[in-house]
C-alpha positions as CSV (number, residue, x, y, z in Angstrom):
1,M,-0.1,0.2,0.5
2,T,1.6,3.0,-1.3
3,T,0.1,6.9,-0.2
4,T,0.7,8.6,-3.6
5,Y,-0.7,11.1,-5.7
6,D,1.9,11.4,-8.5
7,P,1.5,9.4,-11.7
8,R,5.5,9.1,-11.9
9,D,5.2,7.2,-8.8
10,A,6.0,3.2,-9.7
11,A,3.1,2.4,-7.8
12,Y,0.9,4.6,-8.8
13,F,-0.6,2.5,-11.5
14,D,-0.4,-1.0,-9.7
15,E,-4.2,-1.8,-9.1
16,S,-3.7,-3.7,-5.7
17,D,-1.3,-0.8,-4.5
18,L,-4.3,0.7,-5.4
19,R,-6.5,-1.1,-3.3
20,G,-4.7,-0.9,-0.2
21,E,-4.3,2.5,0.0
22,L,-8.2,2.7,-0.7
23,E,-9.2,0.4,2.4
24,R,-6.5,2.5,4.5
25,V,-8.2,5.6,3.1
26,Y,-11.8,4.3,3.4
27,D,-11.3,3.2,7.6
28,L,-9.9,6.4,7.7
29,C,-13.1,8.5,6.8
30,H,-15.3,6.1,8.1
31,G,-13.7,7.0,11.6
32,C,-14.6,10.4,10.7
33,R,-17.9,11.1,8.7
34,L,-16.9,15.2,9.1
35,C,-17.5,14.9,5.1
36,F,-21.6,12.7,5.5
37,N,-23.5,15.6,3.6
38,L,-21.0,16.4,0.8
39,C,-21.4,14.2,-2.2
40,P,-23.1,11.0,-2.5
41,S,-19.4,9.2,-2.0
42,F,-19.3,9.0,1.5
43,P,-22.9,7.7,2.6
44,T,-22.5,5.2,0.4
45,L,-18.9,4.5,2.0
46,F,-20.2,4.6,5.2
47,D,-23.0,2.3,4.4
48,F,-21.1,-0.5,3.4
49,I,-18.8,-0.3,5.9
50,D,-21.6,-0.1,8.3
51,A,-23.2,-3.1,6.8
52,R,-20.0,-5.2,7.9
53,D,-20.3,-3.9,11.2
54,G,-17.0,-1.7,10.6
55,D,-14.9,-4.1,8.7
56,V,-13.7,-1.8,5.8
57,A,-11.5,-4.8,4.7
58,A,-14.9,-6.9,3.9
59,M,-15.2,-4.3,1.5
60,T,-16.1,-6.0,-2.4
61,H,-14.0,-4.4,-4.8
62,A,-17.6,-3.5,-7.1
63,E,-18.7,-1.5,-3.7
64,Q,-15.3,0.4,-3.3
65,D,-15.7,1.4,-7.2
66,K,-19.2,2.5,-6.3
67,V,-17.9,5.2,-4.1
68,I,-14.6,6.1,-6.6
69,D,-17.6,6.8,-9.3
70,E,-20.1,9.1,-7.0
71,C,-17.0,11.3,-6.7
72,Y,-17.7,14.2,-8.8
73,Q,-14.1,16.0,-8.1
74,C,-16.0,19.2,-6.2
75,K,-12.5,19.5,-4.0
76,L,-15.2,20.4,-0.6
77,C,-13.9,17.0,1.2
78,Y,-10.1,18.5,1.0
79,V,-11.2,21.5,2.1
80,K,-13.2,20.0,5.1
81,C,-11.0,17.2,5.8
82,P,-8.4,17.5,8.9
83,Y,-6.0,15.1,7.9
84,V,-4.5,16.4,4.8
85,P,-0.7,16.6,3.6
86,P,1.2,17.8,6.1
87,H,-1.0,15.3,8.3
88,E,0.7,12.6,8.8
89,W,-1.8,10.3,7.4
90,A,-1.7,12.3,4.1
91,L,-5.5,12.3,3.5
92,D,-6.5,13.7,-0.2
93,F,-9.9,11.9,-1.3
94,P,-10.2,13.5,-4.3
95,R,-6.6,13.1,-5.8
96,L,-7.0,9.2,-4.9
97,M,-10.2,8.6,-6.5
98,M,-8.7,10.4,-9.9
99,R,-5.5,7.9,-9.3
100,A,-8.0,5.3,-9.3
101,H,-9.4,6.4,-12.7
102,A,-6.5,6.1,-13.7
103,V,-5.6,3.1,-12.7
104,R,-9.0,1.8,-14.3
105,K,-7.9,4.1,-17.5
106,R,-5.0,2.3,-18.0
107,K,-6.5,-1.3,-17.7
108,G,-9.0,-0.4,-20.9
109,T,-12.4,0.5,-20.6
110,G,-15.4,-0.3,-22.7
111,I,-16.4,1.1,-26.0
112,R,-19.1,3.1,-24.6
113,E,-17.3,4.9,-22.0
114,T,-14.2,5.5,-24.4
115,I,-16.6,7.3,-26.8
116,T,-18.5,9.5,-24.0
117,D,-14.8,10.0,-22.6
118,Q,-13.4,11.1,-26.6
119,V,-16.7,13.5,-26.6
120,L,-16.4,15.1,-23.3
121,A,-13.2,15.6,-24.1
122,R,-12.7,17.3,-27.0
123,T,-13.7,20.5,-26.2
124,D,-11.9,22.4,-28.7
125,L,-12.9,20.5,-32.0
126,L,-15.9,20.5,-30.9
127,G,-16.5,24.5,-30.2
128,R,-14.5,25.2,-33.3
129,V,-17.4,22.8,-35.3
130,S,-20.3,24.0,-33.0
131,T,-19.8,28.1,-33.5
132,A,-19.3,27.6,-36.9
133,A,-22.9,25.9,-37.6
134,A,-24.7,27.2,-34.0
135,P,-27.9,28.2,-35.1
136,V,-28.2,24.3,-36.1
137,V,-26.4,23.0,-33.7
138,N,-28.5,25.0,-31.0
139,A,-31.6,23.4,-32.9
140,V,-30.7,20.1,-32.6
141,T,-29.0,19.6,-29.3
142,G,-31.5,22.8,-27.4
143,R,-34.1,20.5,-26.4
144,P,-33.5,17.9,-23.7
145,G,-35.5,14.5,-23.9
146,S,-35.7,15.5,-28.3
147,L,-35.1,12.6,-30.8
148,P,-32.0,13.8,-31.3
149,R,-30.8,14.0,-27.5
150,R,-32.1,10.5,-26.8
151,V,-29.8,9.6,-29.9
152,M,-26.8,11.1,-28.3
153,E,-27.1,9.6,-25.3
154,K,-27.5,5.9,-27.2
155,T,-24.5,6.9,-28.8
156,A,-22.0,9.9,-27.2
157,G,-23.2,8.0,-23.4
158,M,-24.8,11.9,-22.8
159,A,-27.3,12.6,-21.0
160,A,-30.8,13.1,-23.0
161,E,-32.4,15.3,-20.3
162,R,-29.3,17.4,-19.4
163,M,-30.0,20.9,-20.5
164,L,-26.8,22.1,-22.7
165,P,-25.5,25.5,-22.4
166,P,-25.6,26.9,-26.4
167,Y,-22.7,27.7,-28.7
168,A,-22.7,31.2,-29.6
169,R,-22.2,32.7,-33.0
170,Q,-18.7,34.2,-32.9
171,R,-16.0,32.7,-30.2
172,F,-14.5,35.4,-28.4
173,T,-11.1,35.2,-29.3
174,T,-12.5,36.1,-32.7
175,W,-14.6,39.3,-31.4
176,F,-11.4,40.4,-29.4
177,T,-9.0,40.0,-32.5
178,K,-11.9,42.0,-34.6
179,R,-12.0,44.9,-32.0
180,R,-8.5,45.4,-31.5
181,H,-7.3,44.9,-35.3
182,A,-10.7,47.8,-35.5
183,S,-8.8,50.3,-32.9
184,G,-5.7,49.6,-35.0
185,T,-3.5,48.5,-31.8
186,S,-1.7,45.2,-32.3
187,G,-1.3,43.3,-28.6
188,T,2.2,41.3,-27.4
189,S,0.6,38.2,-27.7
190,G,-1.8,37.5,-30.5
191,T,-5.0,35.8,-30.7
192,S,-5.7,32.2,-29.3
193,G,-4.5,29.2,-30.4
194,T,-7.2,28.0,-31.8
195,S,-7.1,30.8,-34.4
196,G,-3.8,29.7,-35.7
197,T,-1.4,32.7,-34.7
198,S,1.6,32.1,-32.9
199,G,2.7,34.3,-29.7
200,T,5.5,35.1,-27.4
201,S,7.7,32.6,-25.4
202,G,10.4,32.8,-22.9
203,T,13.1,30.6,-21.1
204,S,12.4,28.3,-18.3
205,G,12.1,30.2,-14.7
206,T,13.0,29.1,-11.2
207,S,10.4,28.5,-9.1
208,G,10.0,25.4,-6.7
209,T,8.2,22.1,-6.9
210,S,4.8,21.2,-5.4
211,N,4.7,18.2,-3.8
212,G,2.9,18.7,-1.2
213,A,-0.9,19.5,-0.9
214,P,-3.0,22.5,-2.9
215,A,-2.1,25.4,-1.2
216,P,-4.2,28.8,-0.9
217,A,-3.4,30.7,-4.1
218,T,-1.1,33.1,-3.9
219,G,-3.2,36.0,-5.1
220,P,-2.7,38.7,-8.4
221,T,0.0,40.8,-8.7
222,P,-1.7,43.9,-10.3
223,G,0.4,47.5,-11.2
224,G,2.2,45.5,-14.0
225,T,3.7,47.9,-16.5
226,G,3.5,48.5,-20.3
227,A,1.4,50.5,-22.6
228,P,-2.2,49.7,-23.6
229,N,-3.2,47.9,-26.2
230,A,-6.9,47.7,-26.8
231,S,-8.7,50.8,-26.7
232,P,-12.6,50.8,-25.5
233,A,-14.9,50.5,-28.1
234,P,-16.9,53.6,-29.3
235,G,-19.8,54.6,-26.9
236,T,-18.2,53.2,-23.6
237,P,-17.2,55.2,-20.9
238,P,-13.1,55.7,-21.4
239,A,-10.8,54.1,-18.4
240,P,-9.8,56.1,-15.9
241,A,-6.8,58.7,-17.4
242,A,-3.2,57.2,-16.4
243,S,0.2,57.3,-18.3
244,L,0.4,53.6,-17.0
245,P,-2.1,50.8,-16.9
246,Q,-2.9,49.9,-13.2
247,G,-2.5,46.5,-14.5
248,R,-2.1,44.5,-17.7
249,V,-3.5,41.1,-17.9
250,S,-4.0,37.8,-20.5
251,V,-7.5,36.5,-20.4
252,F,-7.0,33.0,-20.1
253,P,-10.9,32.4,-22.3
254,T,-11.5,28.8,-21.5
255,C,-13.6,26.5,-23.6
256,F,-17.2,27.9,-22.0
257,V,-16.1,31.6,-22.4
258,E,-14.4,31.3,-26.0
259,Y,-17.1,29.0,-27.5
260,M,-20.1,29.4,-25.6
261,E,-20.5,32.4,-23.4
262,P,-18.0,35.2,-25.3
263,A,-20.5,37.7,-23.5
264,I,-18.5,37.2,-19.9
265,G,-15.5,38.1,-21.4
266,R,-16.8,41.0,-23.4
267,D,-17.6,42.3,-20.0
268,L,-14.6,41.1,-18.3
269,V,-12.7,42.9,-21.0
270,A,-15.0,46.0,-20.7
271,V,-14.4,45.9,-16.5
272,Y,-11.0,45.8,-17.0
273,E,-10.8,48.8,-19.1
274,H,-12.5,50.9,-17.6
275,N,-10.2,50.1,-14.7
276,G,-7.0,51.2,-16.5
277,I,-6.0,47.3,-16.5
278,D,-4.3,46.2,-20.1
279,C,-6.7,43.4,-21.5
280,D,-5.0,40.9,-23.8
281,I,-5.3,37.3,-24.6
282,P,-2.8,34.1,-25.7
283,A,-1.6,32.4,-27.8
284,G,-1.4,28.9,-28.5
285,T,-3.5,27.9,-25.1
286,R,-6.9,25.6,-25.6
287,C,-8.5,23.3,-23.1
288,C,-7.0,23.2,-19.9
289,G,-7.6,19.5,-20.1
290,A,-9.9,19.4,-17.1
291,P,-12.1,16.6,-18.4
292,W,-8.5,14.5,-19.2
293,L,-7.8,14.4,-15.6
294,H,-10.8,13.4,-14.2
295,Q,-11.7,10.4,-16.4
296,G,-8.1,9.2,-16.0
297,N,-6.1,9.7,-18.7
298,V,-3.1,11.7,-17.1
299,D,-1.3,11.4,-20.7
300,Q,-3.5,13.1,-22.4
301,F,-3.7,16.1,-19.1
302,V,-0.3,16.6,-19.2
303,K,0.3,17.3,-23.0
304,A,-2.7,19.8,-22.5
305,A,-0.7,21.5,-19.3
306,E,2.3,21.3,-20.9
307,R,0.7,23.4,-24.2
308,N,-0.9,25.7,-21.8
309,V,2.1,26.5,-19.7
310,A,4.2,27.0,-22.1
311,A,1.7,29.9,-23.4
312,L,0.9,31.7,-20.5
313,A,4.6,31.5,-19.0
314,G,5.5,33.5,-22.0
315,E,2.3,35.9,-21.4
316,V,3.9,36.2,-18.0
317,R,7.4,36.7,-18.8
318,T,6.0,39.7,-21.1
319,G,5.0,41.7,-17.9
320,R,1.4,40.1,-17.4
321,D,-1.2,38.1,-15.0
322,V,-3.6,35.3,-15.9
323,I,-7.3,35.7,-15.8
324,V,-9.1,32.9,-15.8
325,A,-13.4,33.1,-15.5
326,Q,-14.3,29.5,-15.4
327,P,-13.3,28.3,-11.7
328,T,-12.5,24.8,-12.4
329,C,-10.9,25.6,-15.3
330,A,-8.4,28.2,-12.5
331,Y,-8.3,25.2,-10.1
332,V,-6.9,23.2,-12.9
333,V,-4.3,26.0,-13.8
334,R,-3.2,27.0,-10.3
335,Q,-3.4,23.4,-8.2
336,D,-3.2,20.8,-11.0
337,Y,-0.8,21.7,-13.4
338,P,2.2,22.6,-11.2
339,R,1.7,18.7,-9.6
340,Y,1.1,17.0,-12.4
341,L,4.5,18.9,-14.5
342,A,6.9,18.8,-11.4
343,G,9.9,17.2,-12.1
344,T,9.6,17.9,-15.9
345,P,11.1,20.3,-17.7
346,S,7.5,22.7,-17.9
347,E,8.0,22.3,-13.7
348,A,9.4,26.3,-13.4
349,D,6.8,27.4,-15.8
350,A,3.7,25.7,-14.5
351,E,4.2,26.8,-10.7
352,L,5.2,30.2,-12.5
353,V,1.8,30.3,-14.5
354,A,0.2,29.0,-11.2
355,A,1.7,31.8,-9.4
356,H,0.6,34.8,-11.5
357,T,-3.3,33.4,-12.2
358,S,-6.1,34.5,-10.5
359,D,-10.1,34.7,-11.0
360,P,-11.4,37.9,-12.2
361,A,-13.1,39.2,-8.8
362,E,-10.1,38.1,-7.0
363,Y,-8.0,40.6,-9.1
364,L,-9.8,43.6,-9.1
365,M,-10.5,43.4,-5.4
366,A,-6.1,43.0,-5.2
367,L,-7.1,46.5,-7.1
368,H,-9.0,48.1,-5.0
369,K,-7.3,47.1,-1.9
370,G,-3.7,47.4,-2.7
371,E,-1.4,51.1,-2.7
372,G,-1.7,53.4,-5.4
373,T,-4.4,51.3,-7.3
374,S,-8.3,51.6,-7.4
375,L,-11.5,50.5,-8.5
376,A,-13.3,53.3,-10.6
377,T,-16.4,53.9,-7.9
378,D,-19.1,55.6,-10.4
379,F,-21.7,53.1,-11.1
380,P,-24.5,54.8,-13.6
381,G,-26.0,51.4,-13.6
382,R,-26.9,51.3,-9.8
383,D,-28.2,54.9,-9.9
384,S,-30.5,54.0,-13.0
385,G,-32.0,50.8,-11.3
386,D,-29.9,48.1,-14.0
387,V,-28.9,46.5,-11.2
388,P,-30.8,45.8,-8.5
389,D,-30.0,46.2,-4.5
390,Q,-30.0,42.6,-3.9
391,V,-29.1,39.4,-5.7
392,T,-28.6,35.8,-5.0
393,Y,-24.8,34.3,-5.3
394,H,-24.1,30.9,-6.0
395,V,-21.1,29.8,-4.3
396,A,-19.2,27.4,-6.9
397,C,-17.1,24.2,-5.1
398,H,-13.8,24.7,-7.4
399,L,-13.9,28.5,-5.9
400,Q,-14.4,27.2,-2.6
401,A,-11.2,24.7,-3.1
402,Q,-9.1,27.2,-4.5
403,N,-9.2,29.3,-0.8
404,I,-9.1,32.6,-2.2
405,G,-12.6,33.9,-0.5
406,L,-15.8,35.2,-1.7
407,K,-13.9,37.7,-3.9
408,S,-17.3,37.8,-6.4
409,R,-19.3,38.6,-3.2
410,D,-16.7,41.6,-1.6
411,L,-16.6,43.2,-5.1
412,L,-20.2,43.4,-5.6
413,K,-20.3,45.1,-2.5
414,V,-17.8,47.8,-4.0
415,A,-21.3,48.2,-6.5
416,G,-23.5,48.8,-3.4
417,V,-24.9,45.4,-4.3
418,K,-25.9,43.0,-1.4
419,A,-25.5,39.1,-2.2
420,T,-27.4,36.4,-1.0
421,L,-25.2,33.2,-0.4
422,V,-26.0,30.0,-1.6
423,Q,-23.8,27.6,-1.5
424,Q,-24.8,23.9,-2.4
425,C,-23.2,21.9,-5.3
426,S,-24.8,22.0,-8.7
427,G,-23.9,18.1,-9.1
428,I,-21.7,18.9,-12.5
429,D,-18.3,19.9,-11.4
430,G,-16.5,18.8,-15.0
431,T,-18.0,16.3,-17.3
432,W,-19.8,14.1,-14.4
433,G,-23.3,15.5,-14.6
434,Y,-23.6,15.5,-18.1
435,R,-23.1,11.3,-18.1
436,A,-25.7,9.5,-18.8
437,E,-25.1,7.0,-16.0
438,N,-25.3,10.1,-13.6
439,Y,-28.1,12.2,-14.3
440,E,-30.2,11.1,-12.2
441,L,-28.1,11.5,-9.0
442,A,-26.5,14.8,-10.4
443,R,-30.5,16.3,-10.4
444,K,-31.0,14.6,-6.6
445,V,-27.3,16.2,-5.3
446,A,-28.3,19.2,-7.0
447,A,-32.3,19.7,-5.7
448,P,-31.0,21.3,-2.9
449,L,-29.2,24.4,-4.9
450,G,-32.5,25.0,-6.5
451,R,-34.4,25.2,-3.3
452,K,-32.4,27.7,-1.7
453,V,-32.2,29.8,-5.2
454,E,-35.5,29.9,-5.0
455,E,-35.8,30.8,-1.0
456,A,-33.5,33.5,-1.5
457,G,-36.5,34.9,-3.5
458,H,-34.0,37.6,-5.9
459,D,-35.0,38.3,-9.2
460,V,-31.6,38.1,-10.2
461,V,-28.8,35.2,-9.8
462,C,-25.2,35.2,-10.8
463,G,-22.2,32.4,-10.0
464,D,-18.8,32.8,-11.0
465,C,-19.6,28.6,-12.8
466,H,-20.9,28.1,-16.2
467,L,-21.5,25.0,-15.1
468,A,-23.1,25.5,-12.2
469,N,-24.6,28.0,-13.9
470,G,-26.6,25.7,-16.0
471,S,-27.5,23.5,-13.3
472,I,-29.2,26.3,-11.7
473,E,-31.2,27.0,-14.9
474,Q,-32.1,23.5,-15.6
475,E,-33.3,23.2,-11.7
476,T,-35.2,26.6,-11.4
477,G,-35.3,28.1,-15.3
478,I,-33.8,30.8,-13.9
479,R,-30.9,31.8,-16.0
480,P,-27.6,33.5,-13.8
481,V,-25.1,35.8,-14.8
482,H,-21.7,36.3,-14.1
483,P,-20.6,38.3,-11.5
484,I,-18.7,40.7,-13.5
485,Q,-21.6,41.2,-16.3
486,L,-23.1,43.0,-13.0
487,M,-20.6,45.3,-12.5
488,A,-20.3,46.2,-16.2
489,R,-23.8,46.8,-16.5
490,A,-23.2,48.7,-12.7
491,Y,-20.5,50.5,-14.4
492,G,-22.9,51.4,-17.1
493,L,-20.8,49.6,-19.8
494,A,-23.0,48.1,-22.4
495,D,-22.5,44.8,-24.2
496,E,-20.4,45.6,-27.3
497,G,-21.4,42.4,-29.2
498,G,-24.8,39.9,-29.2
499,R,-24.8,36.0,-29.5
């Protein structure tokens, strides 16, 4: 039995060794039970062990596997667990579940599961095709339970009743590039890797290795120097006058902003520029690789991590911080890249990128509280009533797992908006909730979230996670918005584009 979460360890992919480690961890969890109400894995685990009068060793492999299958990587048990590293027991339940999936993947999976894995992980290919034919794709796949969706469930394993996010007609990076060219300026990085242009690269840094448990994020470093390279569109309020920007950032759009919700990216750029922050986009980035990691395909995840780290490290070396608007992707960049690239030539770059990556609200709040920096505090949209006094704010699991606090709530408070917090899991968490075999259980997990949102009683619901927002819409019929979009409306900034 080996306590390891490192895929380079000789014992990592040894199934017999894994089974021994599962038994050790299951026994510790059974004795503690602090996470009894976090996800289905723990009640299932406790029921199996209780049925055997506490004899963990009596669990069958099938029972061990059921616990694994019901973990959807929300990470909240890690946040709550008293035995995580550097505790001598070194318990990391989510990463043990990842190890189990990796062992299963190495052994080989069935055709149906393999097809589902490929469909859910090839986000860039699917996104490029679907945005090019967005009206048709959305019409065919947009109605849960329809004949096309039932066919998709039979062939690709995606739940027929799951509400799918629609694709945009124009990708975020396409909008950004056209906007920059229209203003007569050119950036230092170029457009994203999916558009075919190349960007800046750099040499390896000297940061250390991340061998321990995920640590709280180091936070943003606003205030970099350099000339702005993107001008506000006509009709938008100008950014505060300054000889140098308050910060320089590169917006890593993620699949959701790039292909499905470019409006979030447009509003992010508008809010940042309004606050004197110079925005660009990185060249060469694609999907963060989370779908590969969560299904246990370590090799494909490492390839994705190496590609994105190389692109983003170049951005950091030009003096830019990295902004990631999707919590799952931000967690991957900050926590998983350094861990899975440790001991490789990309290790130092992964550490460098992680140290300079921020959530959008986290970066703005650092600006607000920093010395010599500030946020604009004129909110005509609040005065006109375009943004309400109170909203419901969903606290995403993968934001909680980053240990950065409730920065979106704090940001809304700056604009005079009171947020009623809802802290319930959405039951999606990556791609788990999209799979047909998990759909019913995912809806059961999400039901308390829907009830809490409805009980809050506010007309406007917001949340940082696009995955969770889709679950909220399915449970309540309310379509949430991103907090950065509320800030854009509060500032009186109009969306520059359309779907």
